[in-house]
All heavy atoms as TSV, in Angstrom:
chain	resi	resn	atom	element	x	y	z
A	1	MET	N	N	0.847	-1.179	0.000
A	1	MET	CA	C	0.000	0.000	0.000
A	1	MET	C	C	0.891	1.240	0.000
A	1	MET	O	O	1.832	1.354	0.760
A	1	MET	CB	C	-0.901	-0.009	1.233
A	1	MET	CG	C	-1.798	1.187	1.315
A	1	MET	SD	S	-3.033	0.960	2.598
A	1	MET	CE	C	-2.672	2.348	3.606
A	2	HIS	N	N	0.580	2.160	-0.852
A	2	HIS	CA	C	1.335	3.404	-0.934
A	2	HIS	C	C	0.533	4.528	-0.306
A	2	HIS	O	O	-0.686	4.575	-0.426
A	2	HIS	CB	C	1.627	3.752	-2.398
A	2	HIS	CG	C	2.516	2.753	-3.061
A	2	HIS	ND1	N	3.874	2.735	-2.854
A	2	HIS	CD2	C	2.246	1.740	-3.908
A	2	HIS	CE1	C	4.395	1.749	-3.559
A	2	HIS	NE2	N	3.425	1.132	-4.204
A	3	GLN	N	N	1.242	5.414	0.346
A	3	GLN	CA	C	0.598	6.589	0.918
A	3	GLN	C	C	1.196	7.820	0.266
A	3	GLN	O	O	2.405	7.923	0.102
A	3	GLN	CB	C	0.803	6.646	2.421
A	3	GLN	CG	C	0.102	5.525	3.147
A	3	GLN	CD	C	0.287	5.650	4.651
A	3	GLN	OE1	O	1.002	6.496	5.149
A	3	GLN	NE2	N	-0.392	4.780	5.375
A	4	HIS	N	N	0.342	8.700	-0.136
A	4	HIS	CA	C	0.767	9.949	-0.741
A	4	HIS	C	C	0.152	11.087	0.051
A	4	HIS	O	O	-0.877	10.925	0.690
A	4	HIS	CB	C	0.316	10.025	-2.205
A	4	HIS	CG	C	0.895	8.944	-3.043
A	4	HIS	ND1	N	2.160	9.009	-3.565
A	4	HIS	CD2	C	0.395	7.749	-3.432
A	4	HIS	CE1	C	2.411	7.904	-4.253
A	4	HIS	NE2	N	1.349	7.125	-4.185
A	5	GLY	N	N	0.761	12.231	-0.027
A	5	GLY	CA	C	0.260	13.357	0.734
A	5	GLY	C	C	-0.196	14.497	-0.141
A	5	GLY	O	O	0.225	14.646	-1.277
A	6	THR	N	N	-1.080	15.267	0.406
A	6	THR	CA	C	-1.554	16.494	-0.220
A	6	THR	C	C	-1.444	17.600	0.811
A	6	THR	O	O	-1.792	17.405	1.972
A	6	THR	CB	C	-3.020	16.359	-0.664
A	6	THR	OG1	O	-3.118	15.281	-1.584
A	6	THR	CG2	C	-3.526	17.630	-1.318
A	7	ILE	N	N	-0.959	18.728	0.389
A	7	ILE	CA	C	-0.832	19.862	1.289
A	7	ILE	C	C	-1.754	20.966	0.800
A	7	ILE	O	O	-1.741	21.317	-0.377
A	7	ILE	CB	C	0.618	20.385	1.329
A	7	ILE	CG1	C	1.558	19.313	1.872
A	7	ILE	CG2	C	0.708	21.650	2.160
A	7	ILE	CD1	C	3.015	19.701	1.804
A	8	PHE	N	N	-2.570	21.459	1.702
A	8	PHE	CA	C	-3.411	22.600	1.405
A	8	PHE	C	C	-2.792	23.815	2.073
A	8	PHE	O	O	-2.487	23.783	3.258
A	8	PHE	CB	C	-4.840	22.386	1.924
A	8	PHE	CG	C	-5.569	21.307	1.190
A	8	PHE	CD1	C	-5.562	20.010	1.655
A	8	PHE	CD2	C	-6.244	21.597	0.019
A	8	PHE	CE1	C	-6.227	19.013	0.974
A	8	PHE	CE2	C	-6.912	20.610	-0.673
A	8	PHE	CZ	C	-6.902	19.309	-0.200
A	9	VAL	N	N	-2.607	24.860	1.326
A	9	VAL	CA	C	-1.994	26.070	1.850
A	9	VAL	C	C	-3.011	27.199	1.775
A	9	VAL	O	O	-3.654	27.402	0.745
A	9	VAL	CB	C	-0.734	26.452	1.031
A	9	VAL	CG1	C	-0.110	27.726	1.553
A	9	VAL	CG2	C	0.273	25.308	1.036
A	10	GLY	N	N	-3.170	27.898	2.863
A	10	GLY	CA	C	-4.077	29.039	2.892
A	10	GLY	C	C	-3.383	30.222	3.536
A	10	GLY	O	O	-2.667	30.077	4.520
A	11	PHE	N	N	-3.571	31.368	2.966
A	11	PHE	CA	C	-2.996	32.591	3.507
A	11	PHE	C	C	-4.142	33.497	3.936
A	11	PHE	O	O	-5.059	33.734	3.167
A	11	PHE	CB	C	-2.143	33.309	2.451
A	11	PHE	CG	C	-0.954	32.502	2.018
A	11	PHE	CD1	C	-1.047	31.641	0.940
A	11	PHE	CD2	C	0.244	32.596	2.697
A	11	PHE	CE1	C	0.049	30.890	0.540
A	11	PHE	CE2	C	1.346	31.858	2.315
A	11	PHE	CZ	C	1.247	31.001	1.231
A	12	CYS	N	N	-4.081	33.951	5.158
A	12	CYS	CA	C	-5.170	34.761	5.666
A	12	CYS	C	C	-4.687	35.600	6.836
A	12	CYS	O	O	-3.794	35.191	7.569
A	12	CYS	CB	C	-6.302	33.834	6.116
A	12	CYS	SG	S	-7.833	34.680	6.380
A	13	GLN	N	N	-5.283	36.757	7.006
A	13	GLN	CA	C	-4.915	37.629	8.119
A	13	GLN	C	C	-5.368	37.035	9.449
A	13	GLN	O	O	-4.712	37.205	10.460
A	13	GLN	CB	C	-5.507	39.018	7.932
A	13	GLN	CG	C	-5.088	39.998	8.990
A	13	GLN	CD	C	-5.607	41.401	8.716
A	13	GLN	OE1	O	-6.192	41.662	7.678
A	13	GLN	NE2	N	-5.403	42.287	9.632
A	14	GLU	N	N	-6.481	36.330	9.454
A	14	GLU	CA	C	-7.036	35.765	10.680
A	14	GLU	C	C	-7.070	34.247	10.593
A	14	GLU	O	O	-7.668	33.688	9.667
A	14	GLU	CB	C	-8.455	36.287	10.921
A	14	GLU	CG	C	-8.554	37.789	11.080
A	14	GLU	CD	C	-7.890	38.263	12.355
A	14	GLU	OE1	O	-7.907	37.523	13.364
A	14	GLU	OE2	O	-7.344	39.369	12.340
A	15	GLN	N	N	-6.476	33.552	11.549
A	15	GLN	CA	C	-6.434	32.093	11.558
A	15	GLN	C	C	-7.833	31.498	11.670
A	15	GLN	O	O	-8.101	30.419	11.156
A	15	GLN	CB	C	-5.538	31.610	12.700
A	15	GLN	CG	C	-5.299	30.126	12.725
A	15	GLN	CD	C	-6.319	29.367	13.547
A	15	GLN	OE1	O	-7.032	29.927	14.377
A	15	GLN	NE2	N	-6.423	28.087	13.302
A	16	SER	N	N	-8.756	32.199	12.294
A	16	SER	CA	C	-10.107	31.673	12.500
A	16	SER	C	C	-10.827	31.391	11.181
A	16	SER	O	O	-11.655	30.477	11.096
A	16	SER	CB	C	-10.931	32.637	13.351
A	16	SER	OG	O	-11.051	33.889	12.697
A	17	ILE	N	N	-10.501	32.137	10.153
A	17	ILE	CA	C	-11.127	31.907	8.843
A	17	ILE	C	C	-10.673	30.567	8.268
A	17	ILE	O	O	-11.479	29.773	7.762
A	17	ILE	CB	C	-10.811	33.072	7.882
A	17	ILE	CG1	C	-11.442	34.359	8.409
A	17	ILE	CG2	C	-11.273	32.756	6.461
A	17	ILE	CD1	C	-11.008	35.610	7.693
A	18	LEU	N	N	-9.377	30.278	8.375
A	18	LEU	CA	C	-8.867	28.994	7.894
A	18	LEU	C	C	-9.420	27.840	8.728
A	18	LEU	O	O	-9.724	26.774	8.194
A	18	LEU	CB	C	-7.339	28.984	7.921
A	18	LEU	CG	C	-6.660	29.990	6.994
A	18	LEU	CD1	C	-5.159	29.962	7.194
A	18	LEU	CD2	C	-7.015	29.726	5.549
A	19	GLN	N	N	-9.546	28.048	10.030
A	19	GLN	CA	C	-10.124	27.027	10.905
A	19	GLN	C	C	-11.549	26.695	10.467
A	19	GLN	O	O	-11.931	25.532	10.381
A	19	GLN	CB	C	-10.110	27.502	12.362
A	19	GLN	CG	C	-10.717	26.529	13.340
A	19	GLN	CD	C	-9.865	25.293	13.556
A	19	GLN	OE1	O	-8.656	25.351	13.429
A	19	GLN	NE2	N	-10.511	24.194	13.856
A	20	ALA	N	N	-12.341	27.716	10.181
A	20	ALA	CA	C	-13.720	27.497	9.737
A	20	ALA	C	C	-13.752	26.739	8.413
A	20	ALA	O	O	-14.608	25.865	8.220
A	20	ALA	CB	C	-14.442	28.837	9.604
A	21	MET	N	N	-12.838	27.054	7.510
A	21	MET	CA	C	-12.774	26.344	6.227
A	21	MET	C	C	-12.468	24.868	6.436
A	21	MET	O	O	-13.100	23.997	5.824
A	21	MET	CB	C	-11.706	26.960	5.318
A	21	MET	CG	C	-12.131	28.222	4.627
A	21	MET	SD	S	-10.862	28.949	3.559
A	21	MET	CE	C	-10.090	27.569	2.802
A	22	LEU	N	N	-11.504	24.564	7.299
A	22	LEU	CA	C	-11.154	23.165	7.559
A	22	LEU	C	C	-12.300	22.419	8.231
A	22	LEU	O	O	-12.580	21.265	7.894
A	22	LEU	CB	C	-9.893	23.091	8.416
A	22	LEU	CG	C	-8.607	23.473	7.721
A	22	LEU	CD1	C	-7.456	23.522	8.720
A	22	LEU	CD2	C	-8.291	22.509	6.595
A	23	GLU	N	N	-12.955	23.066	9.177
A	23	GLU	CA	C	-14.094	22.421	9.842
A	23	GLU	C	C	-15.220	22.146	8.856
A	23	GLU	O	O	-15.860	21.096	8.910
A	23	GLU	CB	C	-14.579	23.287	11.003
A	23	GLU	CG	C	-13.622	23.292	12.165
A	23	GLU	CD	C	-14.052	24.195	13.304
A	23	GLU	OE1	O	-15.091	24.875	13.184
A	23	GLU	OE2	O	-13.326	24.217	14.319
A	24	SER	N	N	-15.455	23.064	7.945
A	24	SER	CA	C	-16.474	22.863	6.923
A	24	SER	C	C	-16.087	21.713	6.000
A	24	SER	O	O	-16.927	20.889	5.622
A	24	SER	CB	C	-16.652	24.150	6.117
A	24	SER	OG	O	-17.531	23.943	5.042
A	25	MET	N	N	-14.806	21.626	5.672
A	25	MET	CA	C	-14.323	20.587	4.760
A	25	MET	C	C	-14.569	19.187	5.315
A	25	MET	O	O	-14.928	18.279	4.575
A	25	MET	CB	C	-12.832	20.794	4.496
A	25	MET	CG	C	-12.238	19.828	3.525
A	25	MET	SD	S	-10.520	20.285	3.252
A	25	MET	CE	C	-9.990	18.897	2.296
A	26	VAL	N	N	-14.381	19.014	6.625
A	26	VAL	CA	C	-14.552	17.683	7.215
A	26	VAL	C	C	-15.945	17.460	7.789
A	26	VAL	O	O	-16.228	16.403	8.343
A	26	VAL	CB	C	-13.482	17.392	8.283
A	26	VAL	CG1	C	-12.099	17.376	7.675
A	26	VAL	CG2	C	-13.560	18.368	9.430
A	27	GLY	N	N	-16.833	18.449	7.669
A	27	GLY	CA	C	-18.219	18.267	8.082
A	27	GLY	C	C	-18.475	18.475	9.558
A	27	GLY	O	O	-19.404	17.897	10.098
A	28	VAL	N	N	-17.675	19.301	10.226
A	28	VAL	CA	C	-17.908	19.587	11.638
A	28	VAL	C	C	-19.204	20.362	11.824
A	28	VAL	O	O	-19.952	20.133	12.764
A	28	VAL	CB	C	-16.711	20.363	12.252
A	28	VAL	CG1	C	-17.022	20.851	13.654
A	28	VAL	CG2	C	-15.478	19.479	12.264
A	29	SER	N	N	-19.485	21.265	10.909
A	29	SER	CA	C	-20.722	22.040	10.992
A	29	SER	C	C	-21.885	21.202	10.458
A	29	SER	O	O	-21.733	20.026	10.147
A	29	SER	CB	C	-20.574	23.324	10.168
A	29	SER	OG	O	-20.372	23.003	8.810
A	30	ASP	N	N	-23.047	21.783	10.354
A	30	ASP	CA	C	-24.219	21.066	9.844
A	30	ASP	C	C	-24.150	20.818	8.339
A	30	ASP	O	O	-24.917	20.028	7.808
A	30	ASP	CB	C	-25.497	21.844	10.169
A	30	ASP	CG	C	-25.786	21.858	11.663
A	30	ASP	OD1	O	-25.347	20.914	12.358
A	30	ASP	OD2	O	-26.438	22.801	12.132
A	31	ASP	N	N	-23.237	21.503	7.654
A	31	ASP	CA	C	-23.089	21.321	6.216
A	31	ASP	C	C	-22.429	19.971	5.934
A	31	ASP	O	O	-21.691	19.440	6.758
A	31	ASP	CB	C	-22.228	22.435	5.621
A	31	ASP	CG	C	-22.876	23.801	5.771
A	31	ASP	OD1	O	-24.117	23.865	5.720
A	31	ASP	OD2	O	-22.145	24.791	5.948
A	32	PRO	N	N	-22.702	19.407	4.767
A	32	PRO	CA	C	-22.063	18.121	4.436
A	32	PRO	C	C	-20.560	18.295	4.245
A	32	PRO	O	O	-20.083	19.368	3.854
A	32	PRO	CB	C	-22.732	17.718	3.123
A	32	PRO	CG	C	-23.294	18.974	2.564
A	32	PRO	CD	C	-23.589	19.871	3.723
A	33	ALA	N	N	-19.811	17.232	4.516
A	33	ALA	CA	C	-18.365	17.254	4.335
A	33	ALA	C	C	-18.021	17.373	2.853
A	33	ALA	O	O	-18.806	16.981	1.981
A	33	ALA	CB	C	-17.746	15.987	4.908
A	34	ASP	N	N	-16.854	17.912	2.587
A	34	ASP	CA	C	-16.345	18.031	1.227
A	34	ASP	C	C	-16.245	16.637	0.600
A	34	ASP	O	O	-15.910	15.664	1.276
A	34	ASP	CB	C	-14.957	18.684	1.286
A	34	ASP	CG	C	-14.423	19.044	-0.076
A	34	ASP	OD1	O	-14.019	18.114	-0.795
A	34	ASP	OD2	O	-14.403	20.231	-0.414
A	35	ALA	N	N	-16.521	16.512	-0.686
A	35	ALA	CA	C	-16.468	15.218	-1.365
A	35	ALA	C	C	-15.080	14.598	-1.324
A	35	ALA	O	O	-14.940	13.377	-1.395
A	35	ALA	CB	C	-16.944	15.367	-2.809
A	36	LEU	N	N	-14.049	15.408	-1.194
A	36	LEU	CA	C	-12.684	14.890	-1.122
A	36	LEU	C	C	-12.517	13.926	0.045
A	36	LEU	O	O	-11.786	12.944	-0.040
A	36	LEU	CB	C	-11.700	16.055	-0.996
A	36	LEU	CG	C	-10.222	15.703	-0.923
A	36	LEU	CD1	C	-9.771	15.010	-2.216
A	36	LEU	CD2	C	-9.390	16.945	-0.677
A	37	THR	N	N	-13.252	14.168	1.136
A	37	THR	CA	C	-13.117	13.308	2.307
A	37	THR	C	C	-13.754	11.929	2.103
A	37	THR	O	O	-13.544	11.038	2.917
A	37	THR	CB	C	-13.723	13.971	3.552
A	37	THR	OG1	O	-15.107	14.239	3.317
A	37	THR	CG2	C	-12.999	15.260	3.897
A	38	SER	N	N	-14.479	11.737	1.021
A	38	SER	CA	C	-15.049	10.411	0.766
A	38	SER	C	C	-14.029	9.473	0.132
A	38	SER	O	O	-14.225	8.258	0.141
A	38	SER	CB	C	-16.290	10.521	-0.129
A	38	SER	OG	O	-15.929	10.977	-1.418
A	39	ILE	N	N	-12.943	10.012	-0.393
A	39	ILE	CA	C	-11.920	9.158	-1.025
A	39	ILE	C	C	-10.551	9.303	-0.370
A	39	ILE	O	O	-9.600	8.644	-0.764
A	39	ILE	CB	C	-11.794	9.466	-2.535
A	39	ILE	CG1	C	-11.456	10.939	-2.761
A	39	ILE	CG2	C	-13.068	9.070	-3.272
A	39	ILE	CD1	C	-11.101	11.273	-4.196
A	40	THR	N	N	-10.433	10.155	0.635
A	40	THR	CA	C	-9.166	10.348	1.330
A	40	THR	C	C	-9.393	10.311	2.833
A	40	THR	O	O	-10.523	10.411	3.309
A	40	THR	CB	C	-8.522	11.703	0.978
A	40	THR	OG1	O	-9.403	12.744	1.400
A	40	THR	CG2	C	-8.252	11.832	-0.507
A	41	ARG	N	N	-8.322	10.168	3.549
A	41	ARG	CA	C	-8.397	10.190	5.013
A	41	ARG	C	C	-7.226	11.023	5.531
A	41	ARG	O	O	-6.070	10.730	5.238
A	41	ARG	CB	C	-8.309	8.776	5.581
A	41	ARG	CG	C	-8.394	8.729	7.089
A	41	ARG	CD	C	-8.572	7.321	7.606
A	41	ARG	NE	N	-7.593	6.400	7.066
A	41	ARG	CZ	C	-6.607	5.843	7.772
A	41	ARG	NH1	N	-6.477	6.124	9.047
A	41	ARG	NH2	N	-5.774	5.001	7.208
A	42	ALA	N	N	-7.538	12.038	6.293
A	42	ALA	CA	C	-6.487	12.879	6.868
A	42	ALA	C	C	-5.723	12.086	7.916
A	42	ALA	O	O	-6.316	11.485	8.806
A	42	ALA	CB	C	-7.097	14.129	7.485
A	43	MET	N	N	-4.409	12.088	7.803
A	43	MET	CA	C	-3.561	11.359	8.745
A	43	MET	C	C	-2.967	12.292	9.799
A	43	MET	O	O	-2.756	11.895	10.925
A	43	MET	CB	C	-2.425	10.660	7.993
A	43	MET	CG	C	-2.897	9.703	6.912
A	43	MET	SD	S	-3.789	8.286	7.548
A	43	MET	CE	C	-2.449	7.372	8.268
A	44	THR	N	N	-2.691	13.518	9.410
A	44	THR	CA	C	-2.105	14.486	10.322
A	44	THR	C	C	-2.615	15.864	9.957
A	44	THR	O	O	-3.318	16.038	8.954
A	44	THR	CB	C	-0.557	14.503	10.237
A	44	THR	OG1	O	-0.184	14.911	8.925
A	44	THR	CG2	C	0.033	13.153	10.543
A	45	GLY	N	N	-2.218	16.834	10.707
A	45	GLY	CA	C	-2.557	18.214	10.403
A	45	GLY	C	C	-1.642	19.142	11.182
A	45	GLY	O	O	-1.086	18.770	12.205
A	46	ALA	N	N	-1.466	20.335	10.671
A	46	ALA	CA	C	-0.600	21.304	11.343
A	46	ALA	C	C	-0.942	22.707	10.877
A	46	ALA	O	O	-1.471	22.900	9.779
A	46	ALA	CB	C	0.858	21.008	11.044
A	47	TYR	N	N	-0.651	23.662	11.740
A	47	TYR	CA	C	-0.756	25.075	11.394
A	47	TYR	C	C	0.631	25.674	11.518
A	47	TYR	O	O	1.372	25.347	12.439
A	47	TYR	CB	C	-1.675	25.834	12.364
A	47	TYR	CG	C	-3.135	25.579	12.172
A	47	TYR	CD1	C	-3.837	24.766	13.034
A	47	TYR	CD2	C	-3.825	26.192	11.136
A	47	TYR	CE1	C	-5.194	24.546	12.876
A	47	TYR	CE2	C	-5.180	25.977	10.963
A	47	TYR	CZ	C	-5.849	25.162	11.837
A	47	TYR	OH	O	-7.182	24.956	11.685
A	48	TYR	N	N	0.951	26.556	10.635
A	48	TYR	CA	C	2.212	27.289	10.711
A	48	TYR	C	C	1.889	28.766	10.634
A	48	TYR	O	O	1.066	29.177	9.826
A	48	TYR	CB	C	3.148	26.895	9.569
A	48	TYR	CG	C	3.503	25.432	9.614
A	48	TYR	CD1	C	2.782	24.506	8.874
A	48	TYR	CD2	C	4.533	24.977	10.424
A	48	TYR	CE1	C	3.088	23.158	8.932
A	48	TYR	CE2	C	4.843	23.636	10.483
A	48	TYR	CZ	C	4.115	22.722	9.737
A	48	TYR	OH	O	4.414	21.397	9.791
A	49	PHE	N	N	2.539	29.537	11.461
A	49	PHE	CA	C	2.310	30.978	11.515
A	49	PHE	C	C	3.543	31.680	10.985
A	49	PHE	O	O	4.657	31.409	11.422
A	49	PHE	CB	C	2.037	31.408	12.960
A	49	PHE	CG	C	2.034	32.890	13.143
A	49	PHE	CD1	C	0.970	33.647	12.676
A	49	PHE	CD2	C	3.088	33.538	13.757
A	49	PHE	CE1	C	0.960	35.022	12.845
A	49	PHE	CE2	C	3.088	34.902	13.926
A	49	PHE	CZ	C	2.023	35.645	13.463
A	50	ILE	N	N	3.335	32.575	10.048
A	50	ILE	CA	C	4.424	33.375	9.514
A	50	ILE	C	C	4.033	34.844	9.676
A	50	ILE	O	O	3.105	35.313	9.027
A	50	ILE	CB	C	4.692	33.069	8.021
A	50	ILE	CG1	C	4.994	31.586	7.864
A	50	ILE	CG2	C	5.821	33.933	7.496
A	50	ILE	CD1	C	5.077	31.123	6.442
A	51	PRO	N	N	4.731	35.550	10.548
A	51	PRO	CA	C	4.392	36.963	10.747
A	51	PRO	C	C	4.734	37.793	9.512
A	51	PRO	O	O	5.581	37.416	8.715
A	51	PRO	CB	C	5.245	37.389	11.943
A	51	PRO	CG	C	6.147	36.268	12.251
A	51	PRO	CD	C	5.781	35.103	11.413
A	52	SER	N	N	4.079	38.922	9.393
A	52	SER	CA	C	4.351	39.827	8.277
A	52	SER	C	C	5.751	40.424	8.430
A	52	SER	O	O	6.346	40.407	9.509
A	52	SER	CB	C	3.319	40.955	8.259
A	52	SER	OG	O	3.503	41.778	9.404
A	53	ALA	N	N	6.280	40.964	7.354
A	53	ALA	CA	C	7.590	41.608	7.390
A	53	ALA	C	C	7.583	42.771	8.381
A	53	ALA	O	O	8.567	42.990	9.099
A	53	ALA	CB	C	7.984	42.081	5.995
A	54	ASP	N	N	6.480	43.512	8.437
A	54	ASP	CA	C	6.387	44.619	9.399
A	54	ASP	C	C	6.467	44.106	10.832
A	54	ASP	O	O	7.144	44.690	11.675
A	54	ASP	CB	C	5.086	45.395	9.204
A	54	ASP	CG	C	5.068	46.200	7.913
A	54	ASP	OD1	O	6.161	46.480	7.369
A	54	ASP	OD2	O	3.962	46.544	7.455
A	55	ALA	N	N	5.773	43.015	11.123
A	55	ALA	CA	C	5.812	42.453	12.473
A	55	ALA	C	C	7.206	41.923	12.796
A	55	ALA	O	O	7.711	42.110	13.907
A	55	ALA	CB	C	4.781	41.340	12.614
A	56	LEU	N	N	7.848	41.282	11.827
A	56	LEU	CA	C	9.195	40.771	12.052
A	56	LEU	C	C	10.192	41.891	12.335
A	56	LEU	O	O	11.115	41.724	13.130
A	56	LEU	CB	C	9.672	39.965	10.845
A	56	LEU	CG	C	9.074	38.575	10.702
A	56	LEU	CD1	C	9.511	37.946	9.381
A	56	LEU	CD2	C	9.477	37.689	11.868
A	57	SER	N	N	10.000	43.029	11.713
A	57	SER	CA	C	10.933	44.131	11.898
A	57	SER	C	C	10.893	44.703	13.306
A	57	SER	O	O	11.834	45.359	13.741
A	57	SER	CB	C	10.685	45.243	10.869
A	57	SER	OG	O	9.464	45.902	11.141
A	58	THR	N	N	9.829	44.433	14.061
A	58	THR	CA	C	9.726	44.945	15.417
A	58	THR	C	C	10.476	44.060	16.416
A	58	THR	O	O	10.784	44.500	17.511
A	58	THR	CB	C	8.267	45.075	15.872
A	58	THR	OG1	O	7.671	43.786	15.910
A	58	THR	CG2	C	7.491	45.986	14.932
A	59	PHE	N	N	10.762	42.796	16.055
A	59	PHE	CA	C	11.500	41.911	16.950
A	59	PHE	C	C	12.930	42.400	17.092
A	59	PHE	O	O	13.626	42.641	16.110
A	59	PHE	CB	C	11.502	40.467	16.434
A	59	PHE	CG	C	10.183	39.784	16.570
A	59	PHE	CD1	C	9.388	39.583	15.457
A	59	PHE	CD2	C	9.727	39.359	17.799
A	59	PHE	CE1	C	8.161	38.950	15.575
A	59	PHE	CE2	C	8.503	38.730	17.924
A	59	PHE	CZ	C	7.717	38.538	16.807
A	60	GLY	N	N	13.372	42.551	18.306
A	60	GLY	CA	C	14.733	42.979	18.547
A	60	GLY	C	C	14.966	44.452	18.310
A	60	GLY	O	O	16.099	44.911	18.322
A	61	ALA	N	N	13.905	45.223	18.089
A	61	ALA	CA	C	14.066	46.654	17.827
A	61	ALA	C	C	14.677	47.370	19.038
A	61	ALA	O	O	15.369	48.372	18.881
A	61	ALA	CB	C	12.741	47.284	17.466
A	62	ASP	N	N	14.459	46.821	20.246
A	62	ASP	CA	C	14.980	47.447	21.464
A	62	ASP	C	C	16.405	46.997	21.785
A	62	ASP	O	O	17.026	47.523	22.686
A	62	ASP	CB	C	14.083	47.118	22.655
A	62	ASP	CG	C	12.681	47.646	22.476
A	62	ASP	OD1	O	12.504	48.591	21.673
A	62	ASP	OD2	O	11.763	47.137	23.135
A	63	ALA	N	N	16.896	45.987	21.082
A	63	ALA	CA	C	18.211	45.417	21.391
A	63	ALA	C	C	19.321	46.435	21.120
A	63	ALA	O	O	19.298	47.167	20.132
A	63	ALA	CB	C	18.449	44.168	20.566
A	64	GLN	N	N	20.268	46.453	22.032
A	64	GLN	CA	C	21.441	47.299	21.863
A	64	GLN	C	C	22.489	46.529	21.056
A	64	GLN	O	O	22.797	45.402	21.366
A	64	GLN	CB	C	22.019	47.682	23.235
A	64	GLN	CG	C	21.057	48.461	24.096
A	64	GLN	CD	C	20.784	49.859	23.527
A	64	GLN	OE1	O	21.690	50.489	22.990
A	64	GLN	NE2	N	19.556	50.312	23.646
A	65	VAL	N	N	23.040	47.168	20.053
A	65	VAL	CA	C	24.048	46.499	19.219
A	65	VAL	C	C	25.422	46.988	19.605
A	65	VAL	O	O	25.692	48.067	19.935
A	65	VAL	CB	C	23.798	46.761	17.723
A	65	VAL	CG1	C	24.839	46.074	16.881
A	65	VAL	CG2	C	22.413	46.310	17.356
């Protein structure tokens, strides 16, 4: 048996929007689950946070060089 992976990438200012999309996809809400879930099974999941360049520029701004 072979296992292959699919990665879904979403970019959004608010993480809650992506959370709602994922919950809708797997049928957590009253809406039916996405058809993709009838032929696949999620094995893992993860969130990654990448701050904006403006936010990154504030890190260490107080540091003395």
